N, C-alpha and C positions, 0 to 999 in steps of 0.2 A: 162819479160826478167831480168835475174839476173845480178848484177854488174860484175860477172866473165865473162859474155858474151861480155863485152865491153873491156876486157883486152887481153893480150897476151895469147896464148894457154898454155904456161908454167905456168904463174901466175894462170890461171884458174885451171890447173891440181893440183897445190899445194893447192889451196883453197878447191877444191873438196875432196882432200885426207884428209885434216885436218877436214873437215866437217864430212866425213865418220868415222873418228876416234874420233869424239866428242871432238875435241880440239878447244879451243877458238882462234880466230884470228880477225884481223880487216883490212879493206881496208882503205888506206890513199890516198887522191887525192888532188893535188894542184888545187885550184879553182881560185886563183888570184895572180898575182905578180905585183910589182911596183919597178922601179929602176933596178939595176944590180943584177940578180939572175941566178944561174947556171941552175936550173930547171924551166920549164915554165908550164903554166896552162895545165892540162890534164895529167901531170906526175903522175904515180900511184906506190904504193908499198903495199905489204902485210906484216902485222906486227904480230909477235907472241904474246903469252900470257904475256911475260915480256916487251912488248912494243918495242922490237928491230925489225929492218927491216930484214925479211926473204928473200924477193925477191922484185925487183923493185928499183926505185931510186927517191929520193925527193930533191936531191941537196947535198950541202956540209954538213960537220959535225955540222955546227952551228944550223941546224934544229933538230938534233936528240934528244937533251934533251927535247925540247918542245913537239916534237911528242911523245916521250916515255911517258912523264907525262900525255899528253892528252889521249893517248891510255889506260893507266892504269885507268884513270878516266872513260873512256868509258866502260871498262870491269867491273868496280865496279858498275856502275850505270845501265849498259845495254842500255845507250842512246848515240846517235852520239854526237860528239864534233866538234866545229869549233875553231881552234886556229890561231891567227894572230901573226906572228913573225915579229917584226919591230925594227929598230934601236932606241936607247934610246932617241935621240933628237925628233924623230917623236912621240914616246909615250908621251913625255913631252908636245909637241904642241897639242896633242889630249886630254891631261888632264887625262891620264890613267897611271897606274903603271903595271909593269910586274907582272903577276899572277892574275890581276884583271879581272873579267868577267863583260862585259857590253852587255846587250840585246842578250845573247846567244853566244857571242864571247869572248873567253879567250885570253888575250894578253900575249906575251912573248917577251923578249928582244933578238934582233939579235946582237951578238957581233962581227960578221964577218966584215972585212975591207970593203967589198962590200957595206954595208949599205942598202941592198935591203929589201923589205918587201914581205912576202909570207903568204897567207892564205891557210890553209890545213884543209880539211874536213875528219874526221875519223869516220868510221862506223863499230861498233863492230858486230861480228857474233858469238854468244854464243851458246853452246849446249843447247838443250831443257832441261829445269829444271827437276831435278830428284825428283820423289816422291816415297818414300819407304813405301809400304803398308804391315804391318805385321799382320798375322792372316788369318784364313780360314773361318771367320764368313760371314754371308750374307752381312754385311756392307762392309767388306774388299773386297769381290768378286765384289760387285756392284761398289765400288769406283775404283778398278783396271780396271774395264771395261769402266767407264765413263771418267776417267782422261785423257787418250790420246786424246780425242776429244777437250780438253782444253789445249793442248800443254804441257802435262807432260809426261816424260819418266818414266814409272812405273817399279819399281824393287820390288821383293817380299821377299828380305832378306836384312839385314844390310850390306852395302858394306864393304869390307875388304881393308886394305891398310893404308898408313901413312897419313901425313898432306894433307889436301885438300884446294885448293884456295877458298876464300870466294865465288866467283861467281859459284863454282861447288859444294858447300855444299848442301846436300839434305834436303828436308822436309820429316819428318817421321810421319806417322799416325799409331798408334797402335790400331788395331781393333780385338784383340785376344778374347775379351769378355769372360773371364773366363778360357781360355785355354792357359796357359803359360804367364799370364800377367807380372809377376815379371821378368821372363827371357827376355821377349821382351823389357820391360822398361830398364833393366840393359844393354842390348845390344845397345839400342838406345842412352844411355848416354855415351857410350865408344867412340863415334866418334863426330867430329864437325858437327853440323846441324843448319840450319837457323831457324828451327821451329820443335818442337815435340808436337804432340797432342795425347790424349788418349780418346778412345771411351768408356765412362762409366760415372757414376754419380760422383758428387763432393765428396760424402760421401765415395764411394768405392775407389776413387783415394786417398783420405786423408789417408785411412788405408794402401794402397800400398806405398804411399810416406813415411810414417813413417817407414815401413820396409826397404825401400831403404836407407834412411838416417841412420838407425841403422846398416845397412850392410856397411857403410862407404862411400856412394856416397855423392857428394857435395850437400849440402842442397839448395844452390842457383839454381843449375841446375835442381834439382828435382822440386823445386817450380816454375820454369819457364815453366814446361810442361803445355800445355793448356788442361784443363779437366773441363767439357766435351768438346770434339772436335766439331768444327763447329759453325756456327752462330746460335743464338737462334731463330729458325723459327717455333718452336713447332713441329719439325719433330718426326714422330713415326715409320714409316716403314723403312726398310733398304735402300730403294731407296731415301726416303726423307732425312734420316740421311747422306747418301753419298753426296747428293746434297748440304746439308748445310755445309758439310766439304769442298767441292770444292768451294763453294761461299766464305768461309772464306779464303781459300788458294789463290784465285784470288785477294781478297781484300788485303791480306798480300803482294802478289807479286807487286801489283800496288802501295801500300803505301810505300814500300821500295824504289821504283824509285822516288816517290814524295819527300821522306825525303832527298834523295841524292841531289835533286835540290832545296831544300827549302832555 
């Protein structure tokens, strides 16, 4: 049963519509209150990608700043957040400061005259991460076929458009293998990406990198490309190479979450 099924029909419809459009959103639920508070446990809201409330209610305006900040952290990390909004004197008695995180709970100051305390759980719902696979080689074909089984949305061309939020930036794997290598590399460096990998030997990529830099591309971005792509598993066949690339991408995805919470 999904969180939307516990909510109002209107809230569920909005969530399902955003999920269909691959738009990030978050569910916010009040799990505990103490003292005088406008909203009570069980109150829910749906938050947009900028952390603002799109539908639902969590109480007065005193909560919105803390909720927005926690939502943005949830979107950036991909992990749920628990924020406890409490008056300054209570935080002092507890020995914590606003903005501090203790055992998975981040504390924020409630400046409202009511002086109540509210704990809010925020659960992000992010689009499936995007994997851009360039090329028509056997490795590219195999990778494109395998990746959806590991929760990647496969795209076979470089996305067009303007600035992309960090949580929606794609991972790019260039598996052209001699057919349009330079064009694919140049196109990949024109957009923000979390990671760019090239299927080919270090020697081959060094030659291509030199050409890219000579053509005016930023040397730091060129040198940040991972080549050869994938973990060093001793892979030989297209299937083995594709598997090594997927293993590396899964490691990258999990490591980014770990770094956010280090």
